[in-house]
Residue frames as a rotation matrix with the C-alpha (Angstrom) as fourth column:
MET 1
-0.362 -0.796 -0.485 93.36
0.175 -0.569 0.803 103.52
-0.915 0.206 0.346 -7.76
ALA 2
0.508 0.540 -0.671 92.63
-0.508 -0.441 -0.740 105.30
-0.695 0.717 0.050 -11.02
ASP 3
0.154 -0.466 0.871 93.36
0.660 0.705 0.260 103.48
-0.736 0.535 0.416 -14.19
SER 4
-0.794 -0.597 -0.119 94.71
0.322 -0.578 0.750 104.99
-0.516 0.557 0.651 -17.39
SER 5
-0.447 0.686 0.575 91.27
0.757 -0.053 0.651 105.18
0.477 0.726 -0.495 -18.97
ILE 6
0.576 0.596 -0.559 90.04
0.805 -0.532 0.262 107.45
-0.141 -0.601 -0.787 -16.17
ALA 7
-0.090 -0.699 -0.710 93.16
0.328 -0.694 0.641 109.61
-0.940 -0.174 0.292 -16.50
GLY 8
-0.825 -0.227 0.518 92.73
0.545 -0.076 0.835 109.66
-0.151 0.971 0.186 -20.27
SER 9
0.030 0.926 0.376 89.12
0.876 -0.206 0.436 110.75
0.482 0.316 -0.817 -20.13
ALA 10
0.593 0.134 -0.794 89.93
0.623 -0.700 0.348 113.43
-0.510 -0.701 -0.499 -17.52
ALA 11
-0.489 -0.803 -0.341 92.77
0.308 -0.525 0.794 114.78
-0.816 0.283 0.504 -19.62
ALA 12
-0.668 0.327 0.669 90.44
0.691 -0.063 0.720 114.91
0.277 0.943 -0.184 -22.64
ALA 13
0.440 0.888 -0.134 87.86
0.870 -0.384 0.310 116.69
0.224 -0.253 -0.941 -20.63
ALA 14
0.250 -0.394 -0.885 90.40
0.480 -0.743 0.466 119.23
-0.841 -0.541 0.004 -19.40
GLN 15
-0.824 -0.531 0.198 91.42
0.408 -0.313 0.858 119.86
-0.393 0.788 0.474 -22.97
GLY 16
-0.241 0.852 0.465 87.75
0.842 -0.054 0.537 120.27
0.483 0.521 -0.704 -23.88
VAL 17
0.492 0.406 -0.770 87.34
0.783 -0.594 0.187 122.83
-0.381 -0.695 -0.610 -21.11
SER 18
-0.307 -0.718 -0.624 90.11
0.367 -0.695 0.619 124.96
-0.878 -0.039 0.477 -22.49
THR 19
-0.966 -0.098 0.240 88.49
0.257 -0.254 0.932 125.21
-0.030 0.962 0.271 -25.94
ALA 20
-0.104 0.994 0.025 84.89
0.984 0.100 0.148 125.70
0.145 0.040 -0.989 -24.87
SER 21
-0.742 -0.177 0.646 83.83
0.232 -0.973 0.000 129.23
0.629 0.150 0.763 -25.42
THR 22
0.020 0.865 0.501 80.62
-0.488 -0.429 0.760 128.98
0.873 -0.260 0.413 -23.39
GLY 23
0.130 -0.035 0.991 81.82
-0.983 0.122 0.133 126.75
-0.126 -0.992 -0.019 -20.62
PRO 24
-0.787 -0.574 -0.224 82.69
-0.591 0.807 0.009 123.11
0.175 0.140 -0.974 -19.87
ALA 25
0.023 0.868 0.497 79.15
-0.926 0.206 -0.316 121.82
-0.377 -0.453 0.808 -19.45
ALA 26
0.802 0.328 -0.499 79.58
-0.532 0.773 -0.347 118.99
0.271 0.543 0.795 -21.94
ALA 27
0.038 -0.867 -0.497 83.18
-0.158 0.486 -0.860 118.06
0.987 0.111 -0.118 -20.90
ALA 28
-0.235 -0.236 0.943 82.79
-0.891 -0.336 -0.306 118.49
0.389 -0.912 -0.131 -17.14
PRO 29
0.731 0.557 0.394 80.99
-0.677 0.668 0.310 115.17
-0.090 -0.493 0.865 -16.37
ALA 30
0.740 -0.554 -0.382 83.97
0.258 0.758 -0.599 113.22
0.621 0.345 0.704 -17.76
LEU 31
-0.156 -0.819 0.553 86.29
-0.308 -0.491 -0.815 115.35
0.938 -0.298 -0.176 -15.68
VAL 32
-0.457 0.067 0.887 84.53
-0.888 -0.096 -0.450 114.47
0.055 -0.993 0.103 -12.47
ALA 33
-0.395 0.320 -0.861 83.60
-0.308 0.837 0.452 110.86
0.866 0.443 -0.232 -13.29
GLY 34
-0.245 0.429 -0.869 80.98
0.683 0.713 0.159 109.77
0.688 -0.554 -0.468 -10.76
MET 35
-0.566 0.054 -0.823 80.75
0.687 -0.521 -0.506 113.07
-0.456 -0.852 0.258 -8.88
PRO 36
0.440 0.811 0.386 77.99
0.898 -0.387 -0.211 115.60
-0.022 0.439 -0.898 -9.52
LEU 37
-0.691 -0.592 0.415 79.06
0.609 -0.786 -0.107 119.06
0.390 0.179 0.903 -10.77
LEU 38
0.199 0.716 -0.669 77.54
0.939 -0.335 -0.080 121.73
-0.281 -0.612 -0.739 -8.52
THR 39
-0.086 -0.163 0.983 77.15
0.534 -0.840 -0.093 125.47
0.841 0.517 0.159 -8.90
ASP 40
-0.532 -0.159 -0.832 77.92
0.831 -0.285 -0.477 127.99
-0.161 -0.945 0.284 -6.12
GLY 41
0.348 0.733 -0.584 76.22
0.654 -0.637 -0.409 131.34
-0.671 -0.240 -0.701 -5.44
GLU 42
-0.012 -0.436 -0.900 78.58
-0.375 -0.832 0.409 133.10
-0.927 0.342 -0.154 -7.81
GLY 43
0.796 0.433 -0.422 77.84
-0.548 0.222 -0.807 130.71
-0.256 0.874 0.414 -10.73
GLN 44
-0.234 -0.920 -0.316 81.14
-0.963 0.264 -0.055 128.84
0.134 0.291 -0.947 -10.54
GLN 45
0.719 0.437 -0.540 80.96
-0.423 0.892 0.158 125.12
0.551 0.115 0.826 -11.13
TYR 46
-0.276 -0.831 0.482 82.65
-0.937 0.120 -0.329 122.82
0.215 -0.542 -0.812 -8.63
VAL 47
0.189 0.223 -0.956 83.00
0.035 0.972 0.234 119.29
0.981 -0.078 0.176 -7.28
ASP 48
0.587 0.061 0.807 82.56
-0.786 -0.193 0.587 118.75
0.192 -0.979 -0.065 -3.53
LEU 49
-0.087 -0.747 -0.659 85.61
-0.337 0.644 -0.687 116.77
0.937 0.163 -0.308 -2.40
GLY 50
0.583 0.346 -0.735 84.38
0.529 0.525 0.667 116.38
0.617 -0.778 0.123 1.16
ASN 51
0.141 -0.521 -0.842 85.75
0.959 -0.140 0.247 117.87
-0.247 -0.842 0.479 4.42
ASN 52
0.693 0.228 -0.684 85.01
0.174 -0.974 -0.148 121.47
-0.699 -0.016 -0.715 3.19
ARG 53
-0.491 -0.854 -0.174 87.18
-0.041 -0.176 0.983 121.03
-0.870 0.490 0.051 0.11
ARG 54
0.692 0.721 0.042 86.18
0.069 -0.008 -0.998 121.85
-0.719 0.693 -0.055 -3.44
ALA 55
-0.584 -0.689 0.429 87.63
0.580 0.016 0.814 121.63
-0.568 0.725 0.390 -6.95
VAL 56
0.356 0.747 -0.561 86.31
0.188 -0.646 -0.740 124.76
-0.915 0.158 -0.371 -8.63
ILE 57
-0.079 -0.271 0.959 86.30
0.997 -0.027 0.075 125.52
0.006 0.962 0.272 -12.40
VAL 58
0.058 0.012 -0.998 87.33
0.393 -0.919 0.012 129.18
-0.918 -0.393 -0.058 -12.42
ARG 59
0.154 0.024 0.988 86.58
0.972 -0.185 -0.147 131.39
0.179 0.982 -0.052 -15.45
ARG 60
0.509 -0.029 -0.860 88.28
0.344 -0.909 0.235 134.84
-0.789 -0.415 -0.453 -15.43
ARG 61
0.177 -0.432 -0.884 89.39
-0.601 -0.759 0.251 137.25
-0.779 0.487 -0.394 -18.14
GLY 62
0.534 0.141 -0.834 88.86
-0.832 0.265 -0.488 134.66
0.152 0.954 0.259 -20.90
THR 63
-0.524 -0.736 -0.429 90.83
-0.596 0.676 -0.432 131.90
0.608 0.029 -0.793 -19.19
VAL 64
0.710 0.700 -0.075 89.77
-0.462 0.544 0.700 128.77
0.531 -0.462 0.710 -17.38
ALA 65
-0.493 -0.865 0.096 91.61
-0.588 0.250 -0.769 127.25
0.641 -0.436 -0.632 -14.39
ILE 66
0.360 0.508 -0.782 91.06
0.320 0.720 0.615 124.67
0.876 -0.472 0.097 -11.65
ASP 67
-0.324 -0.420 0.848 91.25
-0.686 -0.512 -0.516 125.81
0.651 -0.749 -0.122 -8.00
ILE 68
0.210 0.279 -0.937 91.35
0.398 0.851 0.343 123.01
0.893 -0.445 0.068 -5.36
ARG 69
-0.586 -0.394 0.708 90.88
-0.288 -0.716 -0.636 124.65
0.757 -0.577 0.306 -1.98
GLU 70
-0.598 0.412 -0.687 89.57
0.798 0.381 -0.466 124.32
0.070 -0.827 -0.557 1.54
TYR 71
-0.251 0.622 0.741 86.43
0.036 -0.759 0.650 126.40
0.967 0.190 0.168 2.28
TYR 72
-0.886 0.059 -0.460 85.07
0.462 0.024 -0.886 127.76
-0.041 -0.998 -0.048 5.55
LEU 73
0.126 0.984 0.123 81.66
0.923 -0.162 0.350 128.94
0.365 0.070 -0.928 6.65
ASP 74
-0.811 -0.332 0.482 81.65
0.203 -0.932 -0.300 132.77
0.548 -0.146 0.823 6.89
ALA 75
-0.539 0.620 -0.570 79.43
0.803 0.175 -0.569 133.59
-0.253 -0.765 -0.592 9.87
ALA 76
-0.639 0.253 -0.726 78.63
-0.126 -0.966 -0.226 137.15
-0.759 -0.053 0.649 8.65
SER 77
-0.446 0.450 -0.774 77.23
-0.895 -0.232 0.381 136.03
-0.008 0.862 0.506 5.25
ASN 78
0.131 0.429 0.894 76.37
-0.470 0.821 -0.325 132.42
-0.873 -0.378 0.309 6.26
SER 79
0.926 0.078 -0.369 78.04
-0.372 0.352 -0.859 131.25
0.063 0.933 0.355 3.00
MET 80
0.595 -0.770 0.230 81.09
0.626 0.624 0.468 129.11
-0.504 -0.135 0.853 2.16
LYS 81
0.845 -0.444 -0.298 84.22
-0.520 -0.811 -0.269 131.18
-0.122 0.382 -0.916 1.36
PRO 82
0.664 -0.671 -0.329 87.58
0.255 0.617 -0.744 129.99
0.703 0.410 0.581 -0.04
GLY 83
0.872 -0.458 -0.176 90.38
0.135 -0.121 0.983 129.67
-0.471 -0.881 -0.043 2.51
LYS 84
0.389 -0.850 -0.354 94.14
-0.869 -0.467 0.165 130.15
-0.306 0.243 -0.920 2.13
LYS 85
-0.372 -0.598 0.709 94.93
-0.347 0.799 0.492 126.45
-0.861 -0.063 -0.505 1.86
GLY 86
0.682 0.602 0.415 94.76
0.129 0.460 -0.879 125.18
-0.720 0.653 0.236 -1.69
VAL 87
-0.560 -0.809 0.178 96.29
0.299 0.003 0.954 125.09
-0.773 0.587 0.240 -5.13
TYR 88
0.538 0.619 -0.572 95.35
-0.289 -0.502 -0.815 127.08
-0.791 0.604 -0.091 -8.26
MET 89
-0.418 -0.697 0.583 96.28
0.315 0.491 0.812 125.44
-0.852 0.523 0.014 -11.58
ASN 90
-0.155 0.333 -0.930 95.94
-0.883 -0.469 -0.021 126.70
-0.443 0.818 0.367 -15.14
LEU 91
0.801 0.595 0.068 94.67
-0.509 0.736 -0.447 124.08
-0.316 0.323 0.892 -17.59
GLU 92
0.316 -0.779 -0.541 98.25
-0.528 0.330 -0.782 123.26
0.788 0.533 -0.308 -18.79
GLN 93
-0.613 -0.580 0.536 99.26
-0.748 0.209 -0.630 122.42
0.253 -0.787 -0.563 -15.18
PHE 94
0.052 0.720 0.692 96.07
-0.773 0.468 -0.429 120.50
-0.633 -0.512 0.581 -14.53
SER 95
0.819 0.205 -0.536 96.49
-0.533 0.616 -0.580 118.47
0.212 0.761 0.614 -17.74
LYS 96
-0.143 -0.956 -0.255 100.09
-0.587 0.289 -0.756 117.66
0.797 0.041 -0.602 -16.65
LEU 97
-0.499 0.062 0.865 98.78
-0.821 0.288 -0.494 116.49
-0.279 -0.956 -0.092 -13.26
ILE 98
0.546 0.815 0.195 96.16
-0.673 0.565 -0.477 114.29
-0.498 0.129 0.857 -14.99
GLU 99
0.542 -0.423 -0.726 98.76
-0.585 0.430 -0.688 112.85
0.603 0.797 -0.014 -17.34
ASN 100
-0.499 -0.866 -0.025 100.83
-0.507 0.315 -0.803 111.79
0.703 -0.388 -0.596 -14.34
VAL 101
0.278 0.680 0.679 97.99
-0.961 0.207 0.186 110.18
-0.014 -0.704 0.711 -12.34
PRO 102
0.862 0.034 -0.507 99.09
-0.102 0.989 -0.107 106.64
0.497 0.144 0.855 -13.42
LEU 103
-0.172 -0.975 -0.140 102.63
0.120 0.120 -0.985 107.30
0.978 -0.187 0.097 -12.10
ILE 104
-0.475 0.046 0.879 101.25
-0.796 -0.448 -0.407 108.65
0.375 -0.893 0.250 -8.85
ASP 105
0.624 0.770 0.135 98.83
-0.770 0.577 0.274 105.70
0.133 -0.274 0.952 -8.52
ALA 106
0.573 -0.478 -0.666 101.68
0.127 0.854 -0.504 103.23
0.810 0.204 0.550 -9.12
GLU 107
-0.522 -0.814 0.254 103.80
-0.133 -0.217 -0.967 104.84
0.843 -0.539 0.005 -6.44
LEU 108
-0.176 0.561 0.809 100.88
-0.973 -0.226 -0.055 104.92
0.152 -0.797 0.585 -3.98
ALA 109
0.788 0.485 -0.380 100.21
-0.463 0.873 0.155 101.23
0.407 0.054 0.912 -4.67
ARG 110
0.097 -0.854 -0.512 103.85
0.182 0.521 -0.834 100.45
0.978 -0.013 0.206 -3.69
LEU 111
-0.486 -0.310 0.817 103.41
-0.626 -0.529 -0.573 102.12
0.610 -0.790 0.062 -0.27
């Protein structure tokens, strides 16, 4: 289970992502502690979560968000495409999730 230091460093990284004008390159490694940050064909950075799932750092219209989604292999283009199953969070929502990781971990430990 994640400890509060992991949650704290992830929340700090998420806050760093929101203020970075050129991208979260410096903050991203703390955000994905122990997982390599990859780049897809469109230049979006993501973490491979396994089982065709990704956490993608999305940059659009001057905003940054996190998209955790299942991907599928598109036979026509032979590339991975986002599916319908997933959740899209702005940085405020993502930070709130990270802040609550210790509560979630505590509840999971009780199960």
